C-alpha positions in Angstrom: -2.2 -5.1 24.6 0.9 -2.7 23.4 1.9 -2.4 20.0 5.1 -2.3 19.0 6.0 0.8 16.5 8.5 -1.6 14.8 5.8 -3.9 13.8 3.8 -1.2 13.3 5.4 -0.3 9.9 6.8 -3.3 9.2 3.7 -4.8 8.7 1.7 -2.9 5.7 -1.3 -5.4 6.3 -4.9 -4.5 8.3 -6.6 -7.0 8.1 -5.7 -10.6 6.9 -7.9 -13.4 6.4 -6.2 -16.8 4.6 -4.5 -15.3 2.1 -7.3 -12.3 1.6 -5.0 -8.9 3.0 -6.1 -5.4 3.1 -3.0 -3.3 3.4 -3.7 0.1 5.0 -2.3 1.4 2.1 -5.2 0.5 -0.6 -7.8 1.4 2.4 -5.7 5.7 2.8 -6.0 5.9 -1.2 -10.0 4.4 -1.6 -10.8 6.6 1.5 -8.8 9.4 0.0 -11.1 9.0 -2.9 -14.4 8.8 -1.5 -13.5 11.8 1.1 -12.6 13.6 -2.6 -15.6 12.5 -3.8 -18.0 14.3 -1.4 -15.9 17.2 -1.1 -16.6 17.9 -4.3 -20.0 16.8 -4.8 -21.3 19.4 -3.2 -18.9 22.2 -3.7 -19.8 25.4 -5.1 -17.3 25.8 -7.8 -18.1 21.5 -9.3 -21.9 23.3 -9.8 -21.1 26.3 -11.6 -18.5 25.2 -13.5 -21.8 22.8 -14.4 -20.6 19.0 -13.8 -22.9 16.3 -13.2 -22.4 13.8 -9.9 -21.9 11.6 -12.7 -19.5 13.8 -14.2 -17.2 14.4 -10.8 -18.3 10.5 -10.1 -16.1 9.6 -13.2 -13.8 12.9 -12.7 -13.1 11.0 -8.5 -12.4 7.2 -9.3 -12.3 5.8 -13.3 -10.3 8.9 -14.0 -8.2 9.9 -11.3 -8.0 6.7 -9.1 -8.3 4.5 -11.7 -6.4 5.9 -14.7 -4.2 8.5 -12.6 -3.4 6.9 -9.4 -3.0 3.3 -9.6 -1.5 3.0 -13.1 0.2 6.3 -12.8 1.6 5.0 -9.2 2.5 0.4 -11.0 4.0 2.5 -14.3 6.0 5.2 -11.9 7.0 2.7 -9.3 8.4 0.6 -12.1 10.2 3.1 -13.9 11.9 4.6 -10.5 13.0 1.4 -8.1 12.1 -1.3 -10.2 13.8 -0.2 -14.0 15.7 -3.3 -13.7 13.5 -5.8 -13.8 12.0 -4.2 -16.5 14.7 -3.7 -18.9 14.8 -7.8 -18.3 10.8 -8.7 -17.9 8.6 -5.9 -20.1 5.0 -7.5 -18.8 6.9 -7.6 -15.2 4.8 -3.7 -15.3 1.6 -6.6 -14.7 2.5 -8.3 -12.4 0.5 -5.7 -9.1 0.7 -9.1 -7.5 4.1 -8.5 -6.8 2.8 -4.9 -5.0 4.9 -1.3 -6.1 3.3 1.9 -6.2 5.2 5.1 -7.0 2.9 8.0 -5.6 5.4 10.5 -7.6 3.6 8.6 -10.9 0.9 8.6 -8.9 0.7 11.9 -8.5 2.0 12.7 -12.3 -0.7 9.8 -13.4 -3.7 11.6 -11.4 -2.7 15.3 -13.4 -2.4 13.8 -16.7 -5.3 12.0 -16.6 -7.6 14.5 -15.3 -5.8 17.3 -17.8 -7.2 14.3 -20.0 -10.8 14.6 -18.6 -10.6 18.8 -19.2 
């Protein structure tokens, strides 16, 4: 079976079971968070600073992934790419089922949330 690259890039879903769609983008975000967590948990510097496993968990998943990447990514997407929609319907920032995350906003959100964490 040959998979055309255009089919691969035009279909962001990894698995589709009825209405449930697991997308590549979501898998990469979760995989990166897990790998960062595992790296930091074993890192000598984290132990020297005195952070516990629970604090590393909060730093990566709560502050980094949820507050930083997801919320920052959504706000960034709406500001960079959906400004007209945001002006016409300010509640559209909560329409997460329509998709839309921005790397720029996610990166900025992670930086801000980790500064708050520190």
